[in-house]
N, C-alpha and C positions, 0 to 999 in steps of 0.2 A: 219469287216475284214480290212477296211481301217486303223483303229487305229493300228492293228497288223502289217500291212505292213509298216506304218510309224515308229513304234517302231523297227521293224527288220531293216529297212533302217538305222536308227540312230545307232543301235548296230553294223551293218556291217561297217558303216563309221568309227566308233571308232576302230574296229578291223583293218580295212585297214590303218588307220592313224598310229596305233601302229606298224603294220608290215612294213609300209613304213619308219617309223623312225628307226626301228631296221635295216632294209636292208640298209638304207643310212649310218648308223654307220658301219655296216659290210663291205660295199663297200669301205668306206674311210680307214678302217683298212686294207683291202685287197690291196688297191692301195699303201699304205705305205710299205707293206711287199713284194709285187710282182712288180718288175720293168719291166717285159716283156711288150713290146709295141704290144699287139695283138688286132686285131679288134674283135667286137662281133661275126662275122661270123667265124673267125679263132678259137675263144674260143669254139663255138658250135661244130665245126668240130673236134677239139682236144678232147672235152668231149665225143663225139660220139665214136671216136676211142678208147679212154681210157675205156669206158664202154663195148665195143664190141671186143676189142683187135685187130683183123685182119679184115678189112672191104674192100669192093671194092669201086671204084669210083662211080659205079652205086648205091650202097647202100647209100653212103653219099649223092648223088644227090637226091635220093628219100626221105631220111630223112629230108634234108634241103629244099626240094622243089625248087631246082635250077637245071640248066643244068649240064651235065657231064663236059662240057667245062668250066663252071664257077668253078666247083669243081677242075678241073685240074689247073686252075690259082691259087686258094687258096692253093692247095697242093704244087705247085711249089714254092710259097713264103715261105711256112712253111718248105719245104725241104731245101731251101737255108740256113735257120737258124738252121737246124738239129732238128726240132721239129718232123718231120715225115720222113719216107722213103717209097719208092715204090718198089714193087717187082712183077714179073710176076707169075701168078698162074700156077704152073707146070701142073695142070690137065686141064686148059683151057687157052692157051697162049694169048687169046684175052682179058683176064681179068687181071686187075691190082689191086694188094692188096696194102693197105696203112696201116702202123703201126707206133707206136710211136718210135721216135729216141731219142738220149741222151737228147736234150734240152726239148723235150716233157715229158720224164720220170721225169726229174728234176722239171719241172713245176708242175706236179701232186704230187710230193713228197712235194714241198712247199705248195701246196693246202691242202694236208693232215695235215701238221703242223698247218696251219691256222684254219682248221676245229676243230682240237683237242684243240687249244687255245680257240676258241669261246665256245666250249662245257665246258671246264674246268672253264672258266671265267664267263660264263653267265648261261648256262643251268644247270650246277651243283648246282646252287642256288635254283632250283625247287626241289620239292619232286619227287621221282621216279614215284609215281602214277599220278602226274600232267603231267610228261613227257609222260607217257603212254596214258593218256587222250588226250593230245595235239596231239600226233601221230595219235590216232584213229580218232579224229575229222577231222584233216587235210586230212587223207586218205579217209574218208567217203565223205568229200566235193569234193575231187579230183575225186573220182569215179562217183559222181553225175554229175560233169562237163564233164567228159569224156563220160559218157553214154548219157547225154542230148545233148552235143555239142552246139555250138553257130552258126556254119556256116549256119544251116538251118533257123536261126532266122534273118539272114541279107539278105536284098533284093539286087537287082542289083545295086542300087545307094549307097550301103554301109550303109543303114539305118536299124534300128531295127524295 
């Protein structure tokens, strides 16, 4: 079993190195094509809104695991630059909806162009069955990770 574990470790190292190399290349490409000065938290917030369309401050706070006050600060900065807008929920006036605004919509239009460029430039060089296999393997690994979780494996000192 130890030999198998070592072999798997080496294979996973090679996979991770290849993914890191690709991601680094894609990030550089992305940085050259997108000039928006957004923080990682702002990008996560925008992505959540983009995927869910109309969300509340509370939903964002829960998703990002931060306080509603912290979300409010992020939203305020993005609102100033017209990435998002707030509106009151007509059915519950204590609830604030957040949605994409013009700069946010343009940001995701540029993101879509970059994704399509990456697909046409790189993924299109793979066979369809290879892309299907890759998708299935990554989804299977993702399901294992989500099912097993890692939080239970970490102790109070942050050790495994």
